[in-house]
C-alpha positions in Angstrom: -74.1 84.5 30.9 -74.7 81.9 28.1 -71.8 79.7 27.2 -70.1 80.6 24.0 -71.0 78.5 21.0 -67.4 77.9 20.1 -64.5 77.2 22.5 -62.1 80.0 22.9 -59.2 77.8 22.2 -58.4 74.9 19.9 -55.2 73.1 19.2 -55.0 74.7 15.8 -55.5 78.2 17.1 -52.7 77.6 19.7 -50.3 76.2 17.1 -51.0 79.2 14.7 -50.5 81.7 17.5 -47.3 80.0 18.7 -45.9 79.8 15.2 -46.5 83.5 14.7 -44.8 84.3 18.0 -41.7 82.2 17.2 -41.5 83.7 13.8 -41.7 87.2 15.2 -39.7 86.9 18.4 -37.6 83.8 18.3 -37.4 80.6 20.4 -35.7 82.3 23.4 -38.6 84.8 23.8 -41.3 82.2 23.5 -43.1 81.2 26.7 -46.6 79.8 27.5 -47.3 83.0 29.5 -46.5 85.1 26.4 -48.6 82.8 24.2 -51.5 82.9 26.6 -51.4 86.7 26.6 -51.4 86.8 22.8 -54.4 84.5 22.8 -56.2 86.5 25.5 -56.5 83.6 27.9 -55.0 82.5 31.2 -51.9 80.2 31.0 -53.6 77.1 32.5 -56.1 77.1 29.6 -53.3 76.1 27.2 -52.8 72.9 29.2 -56.2 71.6 28.3 -54.7 71.1 24.8 -50.9 70.7 25.4 -49.2 69.3 28.5 -46.0 71.2 28.2 -44.3 74.1 26.3 -42.3 71.5 24.4 -45.4 69.9 23.2 -46.5 73.2 21.7 -43.2 73.7 20.0 -43.3 70.1 18.7 -46.6 70.9 17.1 -45.3 74.2 15.6 -42.3 72.3 14.2 -44.5 69.6 12.8 -46.8 72.2 11.2 -43.8 73.5 9.3 -42.7 70.1 8.2 -46.2 69.3 7.0 -45.6 72.0 4.3 -42.8 70.0 2.7 -43.8 68.0 -0.4 -42.6 64.4 -0.5 -45.4 63.0 -2.8 -43.0 62.4 -5.7 -40.9 59.8 -4.0 -41.5 56.5 -5.8 -43.1 58.4 -8.8 -40.0 60.0 -10.4 -36.3 59.1 -10.5 -34.7 59.3 -7.1 -32.4 62.1 -8.2 -35.3 64.3 -9.3 -37.2 63.3 -6.1 -34.3 64.5 -4.0 -34.1 67.7 -5.9 -37.8 68.5 -5.5 -37.7 67.5 -1.9 -34.7 69.7 -1.2 -36.3 72.7 -2.8 -39.6 72.2 -1.0 -37.9 71.5 2.3 -35.7 74.6 2.1 -38.7 76.8 1.2 -40.6 75.6 4.2 -37.7 76.1 6.6 -36.6 79.4 5.1 -40.1 80.8 5.7 -39.8 80.0 9.4 -36.1 80.2 10.3 -36.6 80.7 14.0 -38.1 77.2 14.5 -35.2 75.5 12.6 -33.0 74.9 15.6 -35.8 73.1 17.4 -36.9 71.2 14.3 -33.3 70.1 13.6 -33.2 68.0 16.7 -35.0 65.2 14.7 -38.5 63.9 14.2 -39.1 62.7 17.7 -42.8 61.7 17.8 -43.9 64.3 15.3 -46.3 62.8 12.8 -45.4 64.9 9.7 -41.7 64.6 10.4 -42.0 60.8 10.7 -44.1 60.6 7.5 -41.5 62.6 5.7 -38.7 60.4 6.9 -40.7 57.3 5.9 -41.4 58.6 2.4 -37.8 59.6 1.8 -36.3 56.4 3.2 -38.8 54.2 1.4 -38.3 55.9 -1.9 -34.5 55.6 -1.7 -34.6 51.9 -0.7 -37.1 51.2 -3.5 -34.7 52.9 -5.9 -32.0 50.4 -5.0 -30.1 52.2 -2.3 -28.9 50.0 0.6 -30.9 50.8 3.8 -27.9 52.2 5.6 -27.1 54.5 2.7 -30.7 55.6 2.5 -30.5 56.6 6.1 -27.2 58.5 5.5 -28.8 60.4 2.5 -31.8 61.4 4.5 -29.6 62.7 7.3 -27.2 64.4 4.8 -30.1 66.3 3.2 -31.5 67.4 6.6 -28.1 68.8 7.6 -27.7 70.6 4.3 -31.2 72.0 4.2 -31.4 73.0 7.9 -28.0 74.7 7.7 -29.0 76.7 4.6 -32.2 77.9 6.3 -30.6 79.0 9.6 -29.2 82.2 8.2 -28.2 84.2 5.2 -24.6 84.2 4.0 -25.1 87.4 2.1 -26.6 89.3 5.1 -23.5 88.4 7.1 -21.6 91.3 5.4 -22.1 94.9 6.4 -22.9 97.5 3.8 -19.7 99.5 4.5 -17.1 99.5 1.7 -14.5 101.1 3.9 -14.5 98.1 6.2 -13.0 95.9 3.5 -11.1 98.3 1.2 -7.7 98.2 3.0 -7.5 95.0 5.1 -9.4 92.5 2.9 -8.4 93.1 -0.8 -10.4 90.2 -2.1 -13.6 91.4 -0.5 -13.9 94.9 -2.0 -17.4 94.1 -3.3 -18.6 92.3 -0.2 -20.6 95.3 0.9 -22.9 94.7 -2.0 -23.9 91.2 -1.0 -26.8 92.2 1.2 -28.6 93.9 -1.6 -28.3 90.6 -3.6 -29.2 88.4 -0.7 -31.9 86.3 -2.4 -29.8 85.6 -5.5 -26.7 84.7 -3.5 -28.4 82.4 -1.0 -30.7 80.7 -3.5 -27.9 80.3 -6.0 -25.6 78.8 -3.4 -28.3 76.3 -2.3 -29.0 75.3 -5.9 -25.3 74.8 -6.6 -24.9 72.7 -3.5 -27.9 70.7 -4.3 -26.6 70.0 -7.8 -23.2 69.0 -6.4 -24.7 66.8 -3.7 -26.9 64.9 -6.2 -24.1 64.6 -8.7 -21.9 63.1 -6.0 -24.6 60.7 -4.9 -25.1 59.6 -8.5 -21.4 58.6 -8.7 -21.8 56.8 -5.4 -24.8 54.9 -6.7 -22.9 53.7 -9.7 -20.1 52.4 -7.5 -22.2 50.8 -4.9 -25.5 49.8 -6.6 -25.0 49.7 -10.3 -25.8 51.7 -13.5 -28.1 54.7 -13.1 -31.5 54.4 -14.7 -32.2 57.0 -17.5 -33.0 60.3 -15.8 -36.5 61.3 -16.6 -38.3 64.6 -16.2 -36.6 67.8 -15.4 -33.4 66.3 -13.9 
């Protein structure tokens, strides 16, 4: 038989299939055997492109991070840059919550994650933050965003009014939270982001000096 014109596998095809599997079934169900079956190949074929399962997951995690926009650091006020980054970061993670525990381990050797860390750190230092504080802010934002993307507060309540009526008098409307999941979770994140940036603004004034005039949408 003639050889196919295009290879059956590519790194990008493996990453896309692995991401779809993690999205659908979670990290615990993910395996190279399951991935190979999904791609219609034998398991060893994957190792022509990735040496280990963790390398595949690293690539999946980095593909999610690459969706986060950090282009505005150094172009707008640091407060507005943090706000835009936080919103973009959460949107990327919330779209792929099953990979968040793996991604939250840190950037490792992942190019997109390291590029994001470099842009954020550089933008904050250039804005006047001491290097140690810039590191703290980057870590703080990662904790905040990753935590918000791991699960839904609103979906944690069951739609059974009888469960709350007698024993939890302050939760008599909690059964309605799941139907307002998007408003609750997005509203909570927006409130937290506002509070976080306001607090950092006060810290900046104490440790660095007067804040520059806030431009743009801040």
